[in-house]
C-alpha positions in Angstrom: 22.7 -6.9 -46.4 21.1 -4.2 -44.3 21.0 -5.2 -40.5 17.5 -5.1 -39.1 16.7 -3.5 -36.1 15.8 -5.5 -33.0 12.4 -5.9 -32.0 11.3 -3.4 -29.4 11.2 -4.5 -25.8 7.8 -4.6 -24.1 7.1 -5.0 -20.4 4.3 -4.9 -18.0 4.6 -3.5 -14.6 2.0 -4.5 -12.0 1.0 -2.0 -9.3 -2.2 -0.8 -7.2 -5.1 0.2 -9.6 -5.0 4.2 -9.7 -1.4 4.3 -9.6 -0.7 3.3 -13.3 0.4 6.9 -14.5 2.3 7.5 -11.4 4.3 4.3 -12.0 4.9 4.9 -15.7 6.1 8.6 -14.9 8.5 7.0 -12.5 9.7 4.6 -15.1 10.4 7.7 -17.7 12.3 9.5 -14.8 14.6 6.3 -14.1 15.1 5.7 -17.7 16.2 9.3 -18.8 17.6 10.6 -21.7 16.7 9.3 -25.3 15.3 6.0 -23.8 12.6 7.9 -21.7 11.7 9.9 -24.8 11.0 6.8 -27.0 8.9 4.8 -24.0 5.4 4.0 -25.2 2.7 3.8 -22.8 0.3 0.9 -24.4 -3.0 0.4 -23.6 -3.0 -2.7 -20.5 -5.6 -5.7 -20.6 -6.1 -5.0 -16.7 -6.2 -2.2 -14.1 -3.4 -2.0 -12.1 -1.2 -3.1 -15.1 1.4 -0.8 -16.9 2.2 -2.0 -20.4 5.4 -0.2 -21.9 7.3 -0.4 -25.3 10.8 0.8 -25.7 13.3 0.3 -28.7 16.4 -1.5 -27.7 17.6 -4.2 -25.6 15.6 -5.7 -22.5 18.2 -5.5 -19.6 18.5 -1.7 -19.6 14.9 -1.4 -19.2 14.3 -4.1 -16.8 17.1 -2.6 -15.0 15.5 0.7 -14.6 12.3 -1.0 -13.6 14.0 -3.0 -10.9 14.9 0.2 -9.1 11.2 1.4 -9.0 9.3 2.0 -6.0 5.8 2.5 -7.0 5.3 -1.0 -8.6 5.1 -5.0 -7.4 6.3 -7.2 -10.2 7.9 -6.8 -13.5 6.2 -9.1 -16.4 7.2 -9.9 -19.8 4.0 -10.1 -21.5 3.4 -13.1 -23.8 -0.3 -12.8 -25.0 -3.7 -11.3 -24.2 -7.1 -12.9 -25.6 -10.7 -12.9 -24.8 -12.5 -16.2 -23.4 -15.6 -17.5 -24.8 -18.5 -17.6 -22.5 -18.8 -21.5 -22.9 -15.8 -23.6 -22.5 -13.1 -21.1 -21.4 -10.9 -23.3 -19.9 -10.5 -25.1 -23.4 -9.6 -21.7 -24.9 -6.9 -21.3 -22.6 -5.4 -24.9 -23.1 -5.3 -24.2 -26.8 -3.7 -20.9 -26.7 -1.0 -22.3 -24.4 -0.5 -25.3 -26.9 0.4 -22.8 -29.6 2.3 -20.2 -27.4 5.8 -20.0 -27.8 7.7 -19.7 -24.5 11.5 -19.7 -24.9 12.2 -19.5 -21.4 11.0 -23.2 -21.0 12.9 -24.4 -24.1 15.5 -25.9 -22.1 13.2 -27.4 -19.5 13.8 -25.6 -16.2 11.6 -26.0 -13.2 8.7 -23.5 -13.5 5.4 -22.9 -11.6 2.5 -21.2 -12.7 0.6 -18.7 -10.7 -2.4 -16.6 -11.3 -4.5 -13.6 -10.3 -8.5 -14.2 -11.0 -11.0 -11.6 -10.6 -14.6 -11.8 -11.6 -17.1 -14.8 -11.7 -15.9 -17.7 -13.5 -16.7 -21.4 -13.9 -13.0 -22.4 -12.8 -10.9 -21.4 -9.9 -7.4 -19.8 -9.8 -6.2 -23.4 -8.6 -7.9 -24.8 -11.7 -5.9 -22.4 -14.0 -2.5 -23.4 -12.3 -3.2 -27.0 -12.5 -4.4 -27.0 -16.1 -1.6 -24.4 -17.2 1.1 -26.2 -15.6 -0.2 -29.7 -17.2 0.0 -28.1 -20.5 3.6 -26.7 -20.1 4.8 -30.1 -18.8 3.4 -31.8 -21.7 4.6 -29.5 -24.1 8.2 -28.5 -23.0 8.9 -31.5 -20.7 9.9 -29.1 -17.9 8.9 -30.0 -14.2 7.0 -28.1 -11.9 8.7 -26.8 -8.9 6.6 -24.5 -6.6 9.5 -23.8 -4.4 12.7 -24.0 -6.6 11.3 -22.8 -10.1 13.4 -20.8 -12.3 10.7 -19.6 -14.5 7.3 -18.2 -13.2 4.6 -18.6 -15.9 1.7 -15.9 -14.9 -1.9 -16.8 -15.9 -4.1 -13.9 -15.2 -8.1 -13.7 -15.7 -10.2 -10.6 -15.1 -13.6 -10.9 -16.4 -13.4 -12.4 -19.9 -9.9 -11.2 -20.6 -6.7 -13.6 -20.0 -3.2 -12.7 -20.0 -0.2 -14.8 -20.3 3.3 -13.5 -19.1 6.6 -14.3 -17.7 7.1 -12.8 -14.1 10.6 -11.6 -14.0 10.6 -10.6 -10.6 10.7 -13.3 -7.6 9.7 -11.3 -4.6 7.4 -8.1 -5.0 9.3 -4.9 -5.2 6.9 -3.6 -2.9 7.9 -5.8 -0.3 11.2 -4.1 0.4 11.4 -3.7 4.0 12.4 -6.5 6.5 9.8 -6.4 9.2 10.8 -7.6 12.4 7.4 -6.3 14.0 5.2 -7.8 11.6 1.6 -6.7 11.8 -1.4 -8.4 10.5 -2.3 -5.4 8.1 0.3 -3.0 6.8 0.5 -0.3 4.2 2.2 -1.3 1.0 5.6 0.3 0.6 4.7 1.2 -3.0 1.6 3.2 -1.7 3.6 5.0 0.8 5.8 6.0 -2.0 2.7 7.4 -3.9 1.8 9.4 -0.8 5.3 10.8 -0.4 5.7 11.3 -4.2 2.3 13.2 -4.7 3.1 15.3 -1.6 6.4 16.5 -3.6 8.4 16.4 -0.6 11.9 17.3 -1.5 15.4 18.2 0.1 13.9 21.2 2.0 11.7 19.0 4.0 13.4 18.7 7.5 10.6 17.0 9.6 8.1 14.4 8.9 5.2 13.1 11.2 3.1 9.9 11.0 0.7 10.1 13.8 -0.7 6.7 12.7 2.3 5.0 12.0 1.4 1.4 12.7 4.6 -0.8 11.8 6.2 2.3 10.4 6.1 1.8 6.7 5.6 5.5 5.8 8.5 6.4 8.0 10.5 3.6 6.4 9.8 4.8 2.8 10.4 8.4 3.6 13.8 7.6 5.4 15.1 5.7 2.5 14.3 8.6 -0.1 15.2 11.5 2.2 18.6 10.9 4.0 18.5 14.4 5.7 14.8 13.8 6.9 13.9 13.6 10.8 11.2 10.7 11.4 8.6 11.2 13.8 5.9 8.5 14.4 3.1 7.8 17.1 0.4 5.5 17.5 -2.0 4.7 20.3 -0.8 1.1 20.4 2.3 -0.1 22.2 2.6 -3.0 20.4 2.5 -0.9 17.3 5.2 1.3 18.5 7.4 -1.6 19.5 6.9 -3.1 16.0 8.0 0.2 14.5 11.1 1.0 16.6 12.3 -2.6 15.6 11.6 -2.2 11.9 13.2 1.3 11.6 16.1 -0.4 13.4 16.7 -3.2 11.0 16.4 -0.5 8.4 19.4 1.6 9.9 17.2 4.4 10.8 17.1 4.5 14.3 19.1 7.7 14.6 16.4 9.6 12.8 13.4 8.0 14.4 11.6 9.5 17.0 8.7 7.0 18.0 6.2 7.4 21.1 2.8 5.9 22.2 0.6 8.8 21.7 -2.9 9.7 20.7 -3.2 11.5 17.3 -5.9 13.9 18.5 -3.6 15.4 21.1 -0.9 16.5 18.7 -0.6 20.1 19.9 0.2 19.0 23.5 3.3 16.9 22.2 4.8 19.1 19.6 5.6 22.8 19.5 3.5 24.9 16.7 4.8 24.7 13.1 7.4 21.9 14.1 6.5 19.7 11.2 7.0 20.3 7.4 4.8 17.3 6.5 2.4 14.9 8.1 1.9 11.8 6.2 -0.5 9.1 7.4 -2.9 6.4 6.9 -5.6 6.6 9.7 -7.6 3.3 10.4 -10.7 3.1 8.2 -13.0 2.5 11.1 -12.0 -1.1 12.6 -9.7 0.0 15.2 -12.0 3.2 15.6 -15.2 1.5 16.4 -18.4 1.1 14.8 -20.0 4.3 16.2 -17.3 6.7 14.9 -18.3 10.0 13.4 -15.9 10.2 10.6 -16.5 13.8 10.0 -15.7 14.8 13.6 -12.8 12.6 13.7 -11.4 14.1 10.7 -12.3 17.7 11.7 -10.0 16.8 15.2 -7.2 15.6 13.1 -7.0 18.7 10.8 -6.9 21.1 13.7 -4.1 19.1 15.3 -2.3 19.1 11.9 -2.9 22.7 11.5 -1.3 23.4 14.9 1.7 21.4 14.6 2.5 22.2 10.8 4.4 25.0 9.5 2.8 27.4 6.9 2.8 25.7 3.5 3.3 22.4 5.2 1.7 19.2 3.3 -0.5 16.9 5.0 -1.2 13.5 3.0 -4.0 11.4 4.3 -5.4 8.1 3.0 -9.1 8.5 3.3 -11.6 6.1 3.1 -14.5 8.3 3.9 -14.1 10.9 1.3 -17.4 12.6 1.6 -16.7 13.1 5.6 -13.0 14.3 4.9 -14.4 16.6 2.3 -16.7 18.2 4.8 -14.1 18.3 7.5 -11.7 20.4 5.2 -14.7 22.7 4.4 -15.7 23.0 8.2 -11.9 23.6 9.5 -11.1 26.1 6.4 -7.4 25.8 7.2 -6.1 23.8 4.1 -6.1 23.9 0.5 -6.8 20.5 -1.4 -3.9 20.2 -3.9 -4.6 16.6 -5.2 -6.8 13.9 -4.6 -6.2 10.3 -6.0 -8.0 7.3 -5.6 -6.2 4.0 -5.5 -7.3 0.3 -4.7 -5.8 -1.4 -1.7 -6.9 -4.4 0.1 -10.2 -4.6 -2.1 -11.0 -0.9 -0.8 -10.9 2.2 -2.8 -9.3 5.0 -0.3 -8.1 8.3 -1.7 -4.9 10.0 -1.4 -5.5 13.7 -0.2 -2.7 16.0 -0.4 -3.5 19.2 1.6 -1.8 22.5 2.0 -1.6 24.3 5.3 -2.5 28.0 4.7 -1.5 31.0 6.8 -2.9 31.6 10.2 
């Protein structure tokens, strides 16, 4: 009898909305060879999801995904369906009763987690409670929020519901130990996106983050480029102390140069053309005060960056006030915009601007 081919493997990767294509490209690179050529990028139920399908066994695809730096979690999609306007929870219960979840067949401890966006007559807690009750009844598996072996995702955005098994226990973007732990920190996968979009490579010798905060950009850059010298500054002493601890915990102290400084005075601290790249996430306004004039602020930042960057060097800035930043670029006239990419982070929609310094 002819041998039937095993069904293709499907995975869903979660990332920040706006980074889906970047994540798909990274997965192709990490797969390499013929598997990369056969990888299909399928329509996803939600923004921030990358749904892929590939012939062959699951483990090589999961292994490649676990090495990725642009994503949060890896999921095995189970089902996606639309919710009716009336009695949506009853529809979810009915669907779960009919679903086959082999991972629960031997009744391992499990939990249900959910991400919900939109207006609904139920809460995320309702989803978890009802979903958990149905699965306990069907499989006899116990709910264990801490010691779980299986994490069932039950996500709803608008009128769409997706059921999946989460294969990662901790977010892949939560990869750095933080001895100095700030209230708000840039996610490592967004820092990776900034560095990737900048196309920094082996020839990059020195990188500066003049708003380094807890050091996420420096941590990511240091782990990606072993020969890179890492410079960071921030006007808060507490931020610099935390960044120093975090870089030390990552084994990057020997390459790290940190100091408390004002980003509007970079040329007073560094020689002309000293850096190959500046990659930074300026504060969106909360720390700068309510009366900040953003165009003037960005003009100052661009002029300072021009003085300390070499010709052809890259400036990558996560920008919330895009109109003000574009106006600042026009006024300064010393940079070419190479790329702009909007990304969702913490319910805001800043853009990653990649600029190239022109000749004097």
